[in-house]
C-alpha positions in Angstrom: 35.1 -4.9 -17.5 37.7 -6.6 -14.7 38.6 -3.7 -13.7 34.9 -2.4 -13.2 34.4 -5.7 -11.1 37.0 -5.4 -9.1 36.1 -1.5 -8.1 32.2 -2.6 -7.1 33.4 -5.8 -5.2 35.6 -3.0 -2.9 32.4 -0.4 -2.8 30.9 -3.4 -1.5 32.7 -4.8 0.6 33.0 -0.8 2.8 29.3 -1.6 2.7 28.5 -2.2 6.3 26.6 -5.4 7.0 23.5 -4.2 8.5 23.3 -1.8 5.6 23.4 -5.0 3.1 20.8 -6.8 5.0 18.5 -4.2 5.0 18.5 -4.0 1.2 18.3 -8.1 1.0 15.0 -7.7 3.3 14.0 -4.8 0.9 14.6 -6.9 -2.5 13.1 -9.7 -1.2 10.0 -7.9 0.3 9.5 -6.1 -3.1 9.9 -9.6 -4.8 7.3 -10.7 -3.0 4.6 -7.9 -3.3 5.7 -8.3 -7.3 4.7 -12.1 -7.4 2.2 -11.2 -5.5 0.4 -8.5 -7.2 0.7 -10.6 -10.8 -0.8 -13.5 -9.4 -3.7 -12.0 -7.5 -6.1 -11.5 -10.1 -8.6 -9.0 -8.9 -12.3 -10.3 -9.8 -15.7 -8.8 -10.1 -19.5 -9.5 -9.7 -21.4 -10.2 -13.0 -24.2 -11.2 -11.9 -25.7 -12.2 -8.1 -29.1 -13.7 -6.6 -29.7 -15.3 -9.6 -32.0 -18.8 -10.4 -30.0 -21.7 -11.2 -31.2 -22.0 -14.6 -30.4 -18.4 -15.4 -27.0 -19.3 -14.5 -26.7 -21.9 -16.4 -27.8 -19.6 -19.5 -25.4 -17.3 -18.6 -22.6 -19.6 -18.5 -23.2 -21.2 -21.4 -23.4 -17.4 -23.1 -20.0 -16.9 -21.8 -18.7 -20.2 -23.2 -20.2 -19.3 -26.5 -18.4 -15.9 -26.7 -14.8 -17.7 -25.3 -14.8 -16.2 -22.0 -13.4 -19.3 -19.5 -11.8 -17.4 -17.0 -14.6 -17.3 -14.4 -15.8 -18.1 -10.3 -19.0 -19.2 -9.7 -19.6 -18.7 -5.7 -22.7 -20.3 -3.9 -24.5 -21.5 -7.5 -26.4 -17.9 -7.6 -23.3 -15.1 -8.3 -20.9 -15.3 -11.2 -17.3 -13.5 -11.1 -15.1 -12.3 -13.7 -12.0 -10.7 -14.2 -12.2 -6.8 -13.2 -11.0 -5.9 -16.7 -13.7 -7.4 -18.5 -16.4 -7.3 -16.1 -17.7 -3.8 -18.0 -17.7 -5.3 -21.3 -19.3 -8.4 -20.3 -22.0 -6.6 -18.4 -22.9 -4.7 -21.6 -23.4 -7.4 -23.4 -25.6 -9.7 -20.9 -27.6 -6.6 -20.8 -28.2 -6.8 -24.5 -29.0 -10.2 -24.5 -31.6 -9.6 -21.6 -29.3 -11.1 -18.8 -30.3 -11.1 -15.7 -34.0 -11.9 -15.4 -33.9 -12.7 -12.1 -31.0 -11.7 -9.1 -29.4 -7.9 -9.4 -26.1 -7.1 -11.7 -23.9 -6.3 -8.6 -22.8 -7.4 -5.7 -25.0 -5.8 -2.7 -21.8 -5.1 -0.4 -19.5 -2.6 -1.0 -16.2 -4.0 0.8 -14.1 -1.0 0.8 -15.6 0.4 3.8 -13.6 0.4 7.4 -15.2 -2.1 9.8 -16.1 1.1 12.1 -18.0 3.0 9.2 -21.5 4.3 9.3 -24.7 2.1 8.4 -25.2 5.4 7.0 -22.0 5.4 5.4 -21.9 2.4 4.0 -25.0 2.5 1.8 -23.7 5.9 0.8 -20.3 4.3 -0.2 -22.2 1.3 -2.1 -24.3 3.5 -3.9 -21.4 5.8 -5.3 -19.9 2.4 -6.4 -23.2 1.2 -7.7 -23.5 4.3 -9.6 -19.7 4.0 -11.2 -20.1 0.8 -12.2 -23.3 1.5 -14.2 -21.9 4.1 -16.1 -19.0 2.0 -17.0 -21.0 -0.7 -18.2 -23.3 2.2 -20.6 -20.1 3.0 -21.9 -19.3 0.4 -23.8 -22.5 0.4 -25.5 -22.0 1.8 -29.2 -22.2 5.0 -30.0 -21.8 5.9 -26.8 -19.3 8.4 -25.3 -20.1 9.2 -21.6 -22.4 7.9 -19.2 -23.9 9.3 -16.1 -26.3 7.2 -13.4 -27.6 8.9 -10.9 -29.9 7.4 -8.1 -32.3 8.1 -5.8 -32.6 5.1 -3.5 -36.5 4.5 -1.7 -37.3 5.1 1.6 -40.4 3.7 3.9 -41.3 6.1 6.3 -43.9 3.8 7.8 -42.9 5.0 11.3 -45.0 8.4 10.3 -48.5 8.3 11.6 -49.4 8.2 7.4 -48.5 4.9 6.9 -49.0 5.8 3.2 -46.0 8.2 3.2 -43.4 5.6 1.1 -41.1 7.2 -1.6 -40.1 4.9 -4.1 -36.8 4.9 -5.8 -35.9 6.4 -8.8 -33.4 6.8 -11.4 -32.2 8.8 -14.3 -29.5 8.5 -17.1 -27.7 11.1 -19.0 -26.0 9.4 -21.9 -23.4 11.6 -24.6 -23.6 10.3 -27.7 -21.4 10.1 -30.9 -22.3 12.7 -32.9 -25.7 12.6 -34.2 -26.5 9.0 -32.9 -29.2 8.2 -30.9 -30.2 5.3 -28.8 -31.7 2.1 -30.3 -35.1 0.7 -28.7 -32.4 -2.3 -27.5 -30.0 0.1 -26.0 -33.0 1.9 -24.3 -34.3 -1.6 -23.1 -30.8 -2.7 -21.8 -30.1 0.7 -19.6 -33.9 -0.1 -18.1 -32.9 -3.5 -17.4 -29.3 -2.9 -16.2 -30.8 0.2 -13.5 -33.6 -1.6 -12.1 -31.6 -4.9 -11.8 -29.2 -2.5 -9.8 -31.3 -1.3 -6.8 -33.6 -3.1 -4.9 -37.1 -1.9 -5.3 -36.3 0.2 -8.1 -39.5 -0.7 -11.2 -38.3 -0.3 -14.9 -40.8 3.1 -15.3 -38.9 5.1 -12.8 -35.8 5.1 -14.6 -35.4 8.2 -17.1 -32.9 8.0 -19.7 -32.3 11.4 -21.9 -29.2 12.5 -23.6 -27.1 15.7 -23.5 -29.0 16.7 -26.8 -32.2 16.6 -24.4 -33.9 14.1 -26.6 -35.9 11.5 -24.2 -36.5 8.0 -24.3 -39.3 7.4 -21.9 -41.8 5.7 -24.4 -42.4 1.9 -24.5 -41.8 -0.4 -27.4 -43.4 -3.3 -26.4 -46.3 -1.3 -24.6 -46.8 0.8 -27.9 -47.4 -2.5 -30.3 -50.9 -2.9 -29.5 -52.1 0.5 -27.5 -52.6 3.1 -29.9 -52.2 5.7 -27.6 -48.9 4.7 -26.9 -48.0 3.9 -30.2 -49.0 7.5 -30.6 -46.5 8.5 -27.6 -43.6 6.8 -29.1 -44.2 8.2 -32.8 -44.3 12.3 -31.2 -40.8 11.3 -28.8 -39.3 9.9 -32.0 -40.0 12.8 -34.1 -39.1 15.6 -31.2 -35.8 13.4 -30.7 -34.8 13.3 -34.5 -35.6 16.8 -34.9 -34.1 18.1 -32.0 -31.0 17.0 -32.9 -30.9 17.9 -36.1 -31.7 21.2 -35.1 -28.7 21.1 -32.5 -26.9 20.0 -35.3 -27.2 22.3 -37.1 -26.5 25.1 -34.2 -23.5 24.0 -32.1 -21.0 24.6 -35.1 -21.8 28.6 -34.4 -22.6 28.7 -30.5 -21.6 25.5 -29.3 -23.5 22.8 -27.5 -23.6 24.3 -24.3 -24.5 28.2 -25.8 -28.4 26.1 -27.2 -31.5 24.8 -26.2 -33.8 23.5 -28.1 -37.5 22.2 -27.8 -40.0 20.6 -30.0 -43.1 19.5 -29.5 -44.8 17.5 -32.3 -48.3 15.8 -33.4 -48.5 12.7 -34.9 -52.0 11.4 -36.1 -52.7 7.3 -36.6 -54.3 5.9 -39.7 -55.7 2.5 -39.8 -56.1 0.3 -42.7 -58.1 -3.0 -42.5 -56.8 -5.8 -45.5 -58.9 -9.1 -46.0 -58.2 -11.7 -48.1 -59.4 -15.3 -48.3 -57.7 -18.2 -50.0 -59.2 -21.4 -51.1 -57.8 -25.0 -51.1 -58.4 -28.2 -53.4 -60.3 -30.6 -51.3 -58.6 -34.0 -51.2 -60.7 -35.4 -54.0 -59.4 -32.9 -56.4 -55.8 -33.2 -55.7 -55.7 -35.9 -58.3 -56.2 -33.9 -61.2 -59.6 -35.0 -62.0 -60.7 -31.0 -62.2 -58.0 -30.7 -65.4 -57.3 -27.8 -64.3 -60.2 -26.3 -63.7 -61.5 -24.0 -60.5 -63.2 -25.4 -58.0 -67.2 -24.6 -58.3 -68.2 -22.8 -55.4 -71.6 -21.9 -55.8 -73.9 -23.8 -58.8 -77.3 -22.6 -60.0 -79.4 -24.6 -63.1 -82.5 -24.9 -63.8 -84.5 -27.3 -66.6 -87.5 -27.4 -69.1 -88.7 -30.5 -71.0 -92.0 -30.9 -73.2 -93.6 -32.8 -75.6 -93.8 -31.4 -79.0 -96.6 -29.9 -79.8 -100.3 -30.6 -78.7 -99.9 -34.1 -80.0 -101.1 -37.1 -77.6 -98.7 -39.0 -75.9 -98.9 -42.6 -78.0 -98.4 -43.1 -81.9 -95.4 -44.5 -83.6 -93.0 -46.5 -81.2 -89.9 -44.4 -80.7 -91.2 -41.1 -81.7 -91.0 -37.8 -79.7 -95.0 -38.7 -78.5 -94.5 -42.1 -77.7 -91.0 -42.0 -75.5 -90.4 -41.7 -72.1 -88.8 -38.0 -70.7 -85.1 -37.9 -69.8 -84.8 -40.2 -66.5 -83.3 -37.5 -64.7 -86.1 -35.1 -65.0 -88.3 -37.5 -64.0 -86.6 -38.5 -61.0 -86.4 -34.3 -59.9 -90.0 -33.8 -61.0 -91.1 -37.3 -59.7 -93.9 -37.2 -62.8 -96.8 -39.7 -63.7 -96.2 -39.8 -67.6 -99.5 -37.8 -68.4 -97.6 -34.5 -68.2 -97.4 -32.5 -71.9 -93.9 -30.6 -69.7 -91.8 -30.9 -67.3 -89.4 -27.9 -65.7 -87.5 -27.0 -62.3 -84.8 -24.9 -60.9 -82.6 -24.9 -57.7 -78.8 -24.3 -56.8 -76.5 -26.2 -54.4 -73.5 -24.4 -52.8 -70.1 -26.7 -52.3 -68.7 -26.5 -48.9 -64.6 -26.0 -50.1 -61.9 -25.3 -47.2 -60.5 -21.8 -47.5 -58.9 -19.3 -45.2 -59.8 -16.1 -44.4 -57.4 -13.3 -42.8 -58.0 -9.6 -42.0 -55.1 -7.5 -41.3 -55.7 -4.3 -39.3 -52.6 -2.0 -40.2 -51.7 1.2 -38.3 -49.5 4.1 -39.5 -48.7 7.3 -38.4 -47.6 10.5 -40.2 -46.7 14.1 -38.5 -49.4 16.8 -39.0 -48.2 19.3 -36.7 -44.1 20.3 -35.4 -43.1 23.8 -33.7 -39.9 24.1 -32.0 -38.6 26.9 -29.3 -34.3 27.6 -29.8 -32.8 29.5 -26.9 -29.6 31.1 -27.5 -27.0 32.3 -24.9 -26.4 35.7 -25.5 -23.6 36.0 -23.3 -21.6 33.5 -25.7 -23.1 34.5 -28.8 -23.6 38.4 -28.7 -26.1 39.5 -31.5 -27.9 37.0 -33.2 -30.1 37.9 -36.3 -33.3 35.7 -35.1 -35.0 35.5 -38.5 -31.5 33.9 -40.0 -31.7 31.4 -37.6 -35.3 30.5 -38.2 -35.5 29.9 -41.3 -32.0 27.8 -41.0 -33.8 26.3 -38.0 -36.5 25.6 -40.7 -34.4 24.0 -43.5 -33.1 21.7 -40.4 -36.5 20.4 -39.2 -38.1 20.2 -42.4 -40.6 22.8 -41.6 -42.7 24.3 -44.5 -44.5 27.7 -44.0 -47.3 30.1 -45.5 -45.4 32.3 -48.3 -47.2 35.6 -48.5 -48.0 36.2 -51.8 -47.4 40.0 -51.8 -43.3 39.4 -50.8 -42.6 36.2 -51.0 -41.3 35.9 -48.0 -41.9 32.3 -45.9 -43.6 32.9 -42.3 -42.5 31.0 -39.5 -42.9 32.5 -36.8 -46.2 30.6 -36.0 -44.1 27.3 -36.0 -40.6 28.7 -34.8 -39.8 30.7 -31.7 -36.1 31.7 -31.5 -34.6 34.0 -28.1 -31.8 35.1 -27.5 -31.1 36.1 -23.9 -28.2 35.2 -21.0 -28.5 31.7 -19.7 -28.7 31.5 -16.2 -25.4 30.5 -14.6 -24.8 29.8 -10.6 -21.6 29.3 -9.1 -20.6 25.8 -8.7 -17.7 24.4 -6.2 -14.9 22.9 -8.1 -15.6 19.2 -9.0 -13.8 16.8 -7.0 -11.6 14.6 -9.5 -13.1 11.4 -8.9 -10.5 9.2 -11.5 -9.4 6.1 -9.8 -5.9 5.2 -10.2 -4.9 2.3 -12.1 -3.7 -0.6 -9.5 -0.4 -1.1 -11.8 0.6 2.7 -10.9 0.1 2.0 -7.0 2.3 -0.9 -7.3 5.3 1.2 -9.5 5.3 3.9 -7.2 5.3 1.6 -4.1 8.0 -0.1 -5.7 9.8 3.0 -7.4 9.4 4.4 -3.2 11.2 1.1 -1.8 14.4 1.3 -4.0 14.8 4.9 -3.4 14.3 4.0 0.4 17.2 1.8 -0.1 19.4 3.9 -2.2 19.1 6.6 0.5 19.6 4.1 3.0 23.3 2.8 1.3 23.9 6.2 0.5 23.8 7.4 3.8 25.5 4.7 5.2 28.8 4.8 2.9 28.7 9.1 3.3 29.0 8.1 7.0 31.3 6.3 6.5 33.5 8.3 4.9 33.0 11.2 7.1 34.3 9.5 10.0 37.4 8.4 8.4 37.6 11.9 6.8 37.4 13.4 10.1 40.0 10.7 11.7 42.0 11.5 8.6 42.3 15.3 10.0 42.3 14.7 13.7 45.6 13.4 13.1 46.6 15.9 11.0 46.4 18.4 13.7 47.6 15.9 16.0 50.7 15.9 13.8 50.5 19.7 13.0 50.5 20.7 17.0 53.1 18.2 17.9 55.6 19.6 15.2 54.9 23.2 17.2 55.8 21.7 20.6 52.2 21.7 21.9 51.9 18.2 22.5 52.3 16.8 26.7 54.3 13.4 25.6 54.6 13.4 29.5 51.3 13.6 30.2 49.2 10.1 30.0 46.7 9.3 27.4 43.5 10.9 28.0 44.1 13.0 30.4 42.5 16.2 30.4 45.1 19.3 30.4 42.5 21.4 31.7 42.2 19.4 35.5 46.1 19.1 35.9 47.7 21.8 38.1 51.1 21.5 37.4 53.4 23.9 35.9 54.2 22.9 33.1 50.2 22.2 32.5 49.6 25.3 33.5 52.3 26.9 30.8 50.4 24.9 27.9 47.1 26.3 28.8 48.8 29.5 28.4 50.1 28.3 25.0 46.6 26.8 23.8 45.0 30.0 24.0 47.7 32.2 22.6 47.7 29.7 19.9 43.9 30.0 19.8 44.1 33.8 19.8 46.7 33.9 17.0 45.4 30.9 14.7 41.5 31.3 14.8 40.9 28.7 12.0 43.0 25.9 13.1 41.1 26.3 16.7 38.0 26.2 15.1 39.2 22.9 13.0 40.5 21.6 15.7 37.1 22.0 17.6 35.0 20.8 14.8 37.7 17.4 15.4 36.9 17.3 18.8 33.0 17.4 18.1 32.9 15.0 15.2 35.1 12.7 17.3 32.5 12.8 20.0 30.0 11.2 17.8 
């Protein structure tokens, strides 16, 4: 170790001060750059332009999720670390935020100061679509997502004042296996896209997946509208059957070589259920009725008569010499001369009750047809009848059976066509993948370190070359001196070719002869002179 340490010190001493200063300055710059990168945590807009009340609700939700690293600007913009922005946006959207404002910043900061307005808008739109796609990718069972936005255009300057193009958006998701978007996820995606672009209505956002399923029905409208419920149920049946058929055919032909179209007809049925609950009155809640039910209606009839045809009077206390019961007298108001009394009536009691009527609406699948398109260029010859039966089992379609042959007839319900798909030549797509920041920092640090090492190596090699050239020149001078070709009488630095003495002329002649006889030595001497001129 001592030997290595001593050798290292000697090598460092041989390096010029200039190279050491450059190396030290480069190392300091690299250290400062690394410190800035580590301490500068990039933030990204979570929501902007929201009301103060909604901003407070969002901050409360973030605190509940354990997120404490955030910034608030202008009381309407919330920023979070860039690494957490996509996942937090997805969670907020699932909770129905934001109701006001936007989910992204309204200006794209990475355009130049000399960029035109059109270039800024296009750059921001591309950034916005990619950011929305990243958020949707965080949803459960979503493998990939693509968002396409067509901004609105106001053509009020045209003679036709009503010539206005509304903004629209299309979202395509790639699901994991046979999974489908839930109603909550569809609502969150519409909320995200509609709040990310100014002037974009929720109804103008179209959502579909790579299986061909569409998510256009509004579940909230379907709750009170029978026609909307019918459309929603038909869409759900179509998505389910399409996914099942694609799952059944994709292993044979691949997703890109099969297209499935499903058309379902759903009928709605309604059922009304009435119920009436009668409650005990306050006076009967103490148990006076002995558990008897509450009388809702009472019908009565009575008849009182004296026995036989005997007149009133006779022995005191006998039936003919006694009063008719008082309640009968009160009811009929007798005069005392009547032979008989009678009456009837009905009494209705108004008891407290609750009457409920419930309307239940249900849908059932009445009819379904399936059309399957197969790319013959990739699949080759296809047994359409076998494919038709396979699709029928996947879709749950049962056709009529021919009594004579016992074969199920499915041609009216399922159509299978095998033809070559149209495939236009598309230009190669550009790789828009972004490079992580740590890769850029590592590359910059490595490049800077390489430059430092290169400068040190060049300085050491240059010094060695000078030393070697000096040694070669010394050896050449000694060799020339040994053969007597050095003019010791000539002053140092004098040019032998400009001297006109007899001795110098003889010396030039000898040098020419020596160069002709020893070309290699002459070449080395010239090379030494050239290097010495550096």
